[in-house]
C-alpha positions, 0 to 999 in steps of 0.5 A: 338211427336205423339201417336197412340190411338185406338178408344174409345169404349162405354161400359156398364155392362151387366146383366151377370156382364161382360162389353159389347160393347154398341152402341150410340142407347143403343144396347148391343153387345158382351163382351169386352175382359178382360185386367186383369186376376182376378185369378192373382189379387186374388192370394197371389203372387200378394201381395208378397214383392219384393226382394228390398222392405221389409215388415214393421212391425206394430211398424215400420209403427207407427214410420213413420211420414209424413213430413209436409212442411207448408211454401213454400220458397220465390222463388224470394229471393232463386233465388236472393241468387243463383244469377240467373235470372228467366229463368236460375233458371227455366232451371237449376232446370227443372221448367217451366219458367211460373211456376217460374213467377207465384210463384214469382208474387203470382198467384200460390203457390207451391204444396207439392212436389214443396215445398219439391223440393224448400226446397232441392234447398235452402239447397243444390243447388249443389247437386240438379244440380249434381243429375239432371246432372247425371239423364240426362246422 
């Protein structure tokens, strides 16, 4: 897949506070066009909740506790329990094969989202498969 990108523009902050083009020699040129409307950012509408996102009260916010997943499950034993090869495990759960190998051989440890994902796989692999299958359709 190829993507088109525009050329990179060198810029610096002008004395007037605007972002201006600058040449490699350091010459300051015309101002760059704004990509963000500051009036919209500062408006109260920018901070209005969506219909599907309620505003939480302070009490509700205090009750939210972050989940700490300290230990990563043993990927090799999880994989063996599911009777899968490294390649099959990687393919079924959308994890790169090299990552599975690195985890099992101790070269890398799963980060927090991966630890959570592995814990869900360990608890209910069928539900993960069903969720991934419906997401692919």
